[in-house]
N, C-alpha and C positions, 0 to 999 in steps of 0.2 A: 629445257632451260634449267640450269643449276639454281638451287635455292641460295638466296643471300645467306651468309653465315649466321646472321641474327635469327632469321626465320628457321634455319636448320636447328639451332639451339632450342628455339621455342617448340618446334615439333618433336624434338628428341628428348626433352626434359621429362623425367618421370618422378613420381613420388616414391622415394626410396625408404623402405622400412627394415632393411637388413644391411648392416655396415661391417666392414673390415675394421680391425683394431688400429690400423695404420693412422698415425696422426696427420692432421691437415697442416701443411707447411704454413708458417706464420705469414709469409708474403702472400699466399693464396687467401688466407683469412682476411688480411688487410684489404685485398682487392675486392673481396665479397662485401665487406663492410662499407668500403668506398662506393660500391655500386648502390648500396642502400641510401647513402648520403646524397647521391646524385639523382634520386627520384624526384619527380615533380611534386610540388606541394602548393596548396592554396596560398596565394600571396607570398610564396617562397618562405613561409614561416618555419618549415621543417620541424613539425611538432612530434618528434620521435626521440626515442632513447633505446639503445641496443645493449642488452646485457649478455655478455659472452660467458658461458658456463662450461668449465672443464672438470670441476670437482665431482667425482663419482657419487658422493652422497647427495649433493644438490641435484644432480641429474636424476637420481633415483626418486627423490621427493617430487621433482617436476613430473616424472613419469606417473607417479601415484596420483598427483593432482589432475592429470590428464586421462582420467578414467582407466588407470592402470595400463596405459599403452607402453609396454616395456621396451619397445624398440628405441624410445627416446633416451633411456639410460644407457643404451649400448652404443650410441653415437659418440665419437671422440669429442665433438664440440656441439653445444646447443646454444643457439642464439634466441633470446626472448626479446621480441620486438614490442615496445610499449609506446602508447600514444600519450601525449601531453595535452589533454583537452583545453586547459586554460590558455595555452599558447594560441590555439586556433580561435578560441572565443574572444581573445583580446582584440581581434580585428573583425571577426565575423559573428560574434554573439552566439546565440543558442545553436544555430546551424553549424557554425564552426566547431563548437563543443561536441555536438551529437553526430555530425556527419563528416565534415572535412578532415578532422584529425584521423578518422578511421580510413577514409579514402587515401589520405596521404601515407599512412603507415602501410596500407595494402600495396601501394605503388612501390614503396621501399622494399617490402617483402618480396614482391615479384622480381624486382631488380636483383635482389640477393640470390633468389632461386636460380635465375637465369645466369648470373655471373658464376655461381657455383657449378652449374651444369657445364658451362663453357670450359671450366677448368678440370672437368672429370670428377667433381665432387657431387655426391648424391645428397638430397635433402628432401624434407617433407614439411608441408605447411600444416601444422596442427592447430586447430582452433577449438577443439573440444577439451576444455579444461575449466577448473574452478578458479576464476580470476582472483578471488580473495586469498585462496590458498597460495597461488603463485606470488601474489604481492607479499604475503607473509614469508614465504620461503626465501625470496630475494631481498627482503627488507626494504621494499619500496614504499614511498610515500603513498598515502591513501588516495591522493589525487591522480597518481600515475595509473594508466589503464593498460594492463597486459593484453595484447591483441593476438599474438601468435607465438607458438613455441616451434622453433625450427631446428630439429636435429640434423647434423651434417657429418658426412664422412665418405670415405671411398665405398662405393656400393659393393656389397657381397653378392647381390642378386638384382638384376634389372628386369622389371616386369615388362610385358609387351605393351604396346600403345593401347590405351583404352579407346572404345568407340567414341566418335564425335558426331553430333547432329549435323546434317548437311546444311550448307549455307542457306538453301531455299527455305528451311524450317525456322531459321533464326533471324533472317534479315527481312525487314519490311521496307518497301519503297513507296513513297508518296508521289 
């Protein structure tokens, strides 16, 4: 049985840490960002903000803020996905502020990674970074919470699939 195209993209997506210099077409970038916008969110509040970075100096600073992960600065485009905790807390209180806004941005991030992969664009979900440094680099309000740095570009190298735990190890049935 052939895989559904969505499942095929899910299984073939890789974390890319080596990029060609070729720019991402604007229409592709728009599709990737729209995929993020169409992610599910608690109460459809959409508590996110996407910062698109192309400036080499800003990418370099983001790279430094992310434990010197230099591949970030080598990507043609970097998207910083931010959560807006107050948007979620307006309806869901503390749980919205501390959890739902992060779940919602994670869904948006995954949508963008899969959309990028479907277009032949490589990406990597980077979560290891200094939030305050990223806030300062991007001039963000102190209430905005950077959640992920996503470098994107055409892959220079595609790694093999990583091992996955078998279903019987991760699924419990009652």
